[in-house]
N, C-alpha and C positions, 0 to 999 in steps of 0.2 A: 419541528420534526413531522414526518409523514404519519398518516393514520394507517398505513399498511402494516400488516402484522407478520411480515416475512423478512428474511435476510437480516441485515444489520438492525432492522426495526423489530425483529422477531424475538421469540422467547427462549432460544437456546442459551443456556447458562454460559457455555464457552463457544464462541462463534469462530468459525474457520472460513478463511477466504483463500483465493488463489492470487498470487502476487507475481506480476511482471510478465504475463503471457502476451502482452502487446509488443514485446521486444524480441528480436532474434536471439535464440539460445536461452531466453528466459533469464534465470539467475545463474545458470551453470556454464562455466567456461570449459567446455569439453568439445573434442572433435569426434566423439563417438557417434555412430550413425543414428542412435536414438535421440540425439539432441533435438531441442524444440525448433521446429520450423514455424515461424510466426506469420504464416500466410493468413489472409482474411478467412479463407475456408477453414483452416485449422482453429483459428480463434472462435469462429462461430460454432464449430462442432464441440470444442472444449466447453464453451459457455453453456450450450444446451445440455451436455452431459453433466456439468456441475449443477445446473438448475434442477435436473431430474434427480441427482444424487442427494440434494439437500445442502449443498455448499451455500454458505451465507452471503458471500460477497466476492466480487472481482475487483482487485486493486491494481491499476496499471502504474507503470513507471513513466514519469515525464522525462523522456530522454531525447536530447537533440544532437548529442555527440557521443559516439561509441568509444569503446576501449581498445579497438584495433586487434592485434594478434592474428593467429592463423584463421580464426573463425570470424574476424571482424565483430567481436562480441558486442551485442546491442547496437551495432552500427545501423541496423534497420529497426525502426520503431514507429508504430502508428500514433498519430496525434490523438490524445485520449478523450476529448469531448466528442469528437466525431465517432471514435471507436465505441465509446459508451452508448451513444445514441443507437448505433447499429445493433449492439448486443441487447439493449433493452427492448428493441422491437421484436427480437426473436426468442425471448425468455419470458417466464411467467411470474416467478417468485423471488429470484435472486436479486440482491442489490448490486448495481454496477456503478463504480466510482469513476470520476474523471480526476486527473492529476494536473494541476495548473500552476505554472510559474507566474506569479502575479505580476512581476515586473515586465513580463512579456505580453501582457494582455490588458487592454483598457477595461475598467470595471463595468462600464455601461454596456460594451459589446459582450463581455463575458457573462454578465447577468442574464442577458437574453439567450445566449447559447445554453446556459445551464437550465433555464426555465424550459426551453425547448426539449432538452433531454429528459427533464423531470416529467413533462407531459407525455412523452413517448413511453416512459416506463410507469406512468400513473403513480408517481410518488416513490419509485424505487431507485432514483438517482442520488448519489452522494458526491461530495467534492473533497478531494485531498488538496489542501492549500500548501504551496511550496514557496518559500522565500528565496531559495536558491543558494548555491555555494560553488558551482563549477565555473571557474573563470573562462574556460573555453566556450561554454555555452553563452555566457553573457557577451563575450566578444562577438559571437555569431550574430547577435541581435543588435550590436552597437549600443548596449546598455551598460552603464557603469556599475560594477559590483561594489556597492557602498559597504562601509563597516558593518559588522554583525548586528549591533544594536539598531543601527539605522534601517537595516533590512526589515527587521520586525516592526519598527515604527511605521514603515511604508505599508507593510502587509496588514497591520491593524487598521490603518486608515482605509485601505482598499476593501477590507471586509466590512467595515462600517458603511461604506458607500453602497456596496452590493446589498446589504441587509436593508438599507433605506430604500433602494430601488425596488426591492421585493415587497416592501410594506407600505410605502407612500401612495396615496390615491391622487395627489396633485403634483404637478411639476415642482421641482425644488432646485435651489442653487447649493453648491457645496464649495467652500473655500477652506482648505486645510493646509497643512505643512507641505504636502506633496502634490495635491491636485486642486485645480480650480475648474469647476464644472457649472454650467448654467442651463436652466430649463430642463433638468433631467426628468424623464418619465419613461415608463416601459410597461407594455402589456403584451401577453397575458401575465398574470401573477403566477407564482408557483402552484403546482397541483394542489387543489383543495385549500389554497391559502396557507399552506404549511411550508416552512423553509426546508430545502434539502439538508440532510445531515452534513455537517462540516467536520473535516478531519484535518489534522496536521501531524507532523512528525518532528521531533527535536529533542536532543538530549541536553542542550545547553540551558543555562538559567533563563536567558531571554526567550528561547523557544518554548520552554515550559510555562513561563509567565504569559506568553501570548496565548498558548493553548487553553490555560485555565480560565482566561477571560473571554475567548472568542469562539471556541469550537466545541463540538459534542464528543469527539473522540480524539485521544492523543495516542499516536504510535511511538513507543519509546524503545530503546535498545536494551537487550539483556546482556550484560557483561559478566555478571556474577549471580548465578541463580540463587545462591545461598543468601544474598543480600537483597533479592528482588522485592520481597514483601516490604522491607523497610523503605526501599526506594519508592515503591508504589504508594505507600502510606504518606511519605513526604510530599509526593506530587499532589495527592488528594488534599493534603493539608493546605497546600498553596491555594486551592480553590475556595477555601473558607466556606465549605458547605455546598458549593455549587456542584451538581452532579454531572459527571462526564465519564465516558468509557476509557479504559486504559488497555491498549493492545500492544502487540509486538510484531515485528517482521521476522520471518525465519524461512527455513527450507526443510523439507522432510524427505528422508530416505527410509522407508519401512517396507518390510517383506514378511512373509509368514514366519521366518526364523531369523535370528540374529546373523547366522552364518551367511544366509542369502543377502542380507543387507550389507555385510562386510565385503562380500565378493563384488557386489554391484558398485559400492563406493570405490573399491580399489580399481575396478575397471574404468569408471568414469573419471577419477582423479589421477591415478598414478599411471594407468595405461594410455589414457586419451586426454589428459589435462592440457588445456591451452595455456602454457606457462608464460607465453609472450603477452597474452591478454592480462594475465595476473600481474606481470611486471608493470604493465601500463596502468592498471587500476590501482596498484599499490602506490605507484609514484604520485598519482593524482590525489588519492585519499590521504596519504601520509605527508603531503607537502606542508612543511612547517610544523609537523608533529612526528618527525622521524624517530624520536626517542620514546614514543608512546608504547611501542611493541618490542619486547625483548626478543621474541622469536619471529622474525620476519618470514621465515620459511613456512611456519605454521599458519601465519596470517594469510599468506598467498594460497596455501592449501584450502583455507576456509573461503577465500575468494573464489576459487575454482568450484568448490562444491555448492556454493550458494551466495556469491557476492558478499561474503563476510557476515551474513546474517546468522542468527541463532539456529543451530541444527537440532532437529528431532530425528533420532536415529535408532534403528534396531528392529526388533520384531514388532508385530502388531501390539502384543501385550505390553512390551517395554515402552513403546511410544504412547500408548494410552495411559499408562501409569505416569509417564513424564508430563503429559498434558494435565493429568489430575493434580500433580504437584504444582504446576503453574497456576491452575485454577484456585487451589487452596491458598496460594500466595496472593490471590485477588486479581490476577490477570483476567481480563474479560474475553480475550480471544487472540488469534494470530492470523496474519496473512502469510501464506506459505508458497514458496517456489517449489517446483518439481522438475526433474530432468525433462519429462515430457507430460504435458497436461492432459493428453488424451489417453495414451497407453497406460499411464499410472493411475488413472482415475479409479480403477477397480480396487486399488490398495486403500484408498480413502473410503469408497462406498461400501465395499464388502468386507474389508479387514478392520479398518480403524473405527468407522462410525458406529457399527453395532456395539463395540466395546464401550465407547463413550456414552451411548444410550443406556447401557446397563449400569454405568457409573453415575447416571443422573446428570451428566454434563450436556447432553443433547436430547431433543425429543425426536421421535420417529418422524420421518419425512411426511409432510402433508400431501395428500393426493390431489 
């Protein structure tokens, strides 16, 4: 891990990041004029505002194929290692992550890409490792989507190779189940000879087993907040004493009052929701699992508001109290989508963060 003391590497008890701003519309399937325009100019402006506000990290989505609909939801997305490098160059303290489908990238090439980003950010880069699940994206690359267990077997070997590239001082050969490499070497090494933080997401047994062995932070889903602490305790027990962070992905709609939040939610979802994109996303995500959700309409509504992630909703006070409950359940932080990452920054900076500081969940922004 890096020796920098900010962002994901910093001291905030509950860390908050922004999720998905490299993709058109971000996480929200809406036709409302306020929806996120993921231009480079807007990404750069949002990153600088987030850095100044004390947001801990930026987590992009590795998206190669969108969800269509009226908005062509996430049909446009920046490649994340290049995106991260650009944003690391124009920020000072925030951690910027890349998100990489490992089946689409040779580990020797990717290891050097990541070290380049790590040096640009002087240790503020982190990597979100993706094994992949979207058949259409694998088809685009001409790569076989192997069974679930095999995907994590490949990813484990890929990570082992990358870590060896980052640490070996002499050329080496690698002959594994999935790769045969000869005379591998790479310079420069990671910034200050410390590996970038490694992140993964996965709710399956294989995904969690991979995470507790290989990464520093696991992003897990919250399906039942009442059972979350038990779920997090079970995941940590799998690590047999190894320390790693546990985070969740979500989206936030908060306003000074609950009524204002309710009115904005109705406007975004019910007046301007892109239900065609929600239909497409639901078909992709529920393929083979159609019986998992009793209320498909509610599931689609959650897709519209924030791609089906866990929602923080209400007044500033209500959302702060909600985060306090998540922290008490031992969650270490969340990556949050917003309808617009620029215009809504004030709600985090001026409304939510001061309350979390008073609760002892965050420290005041370093100057």
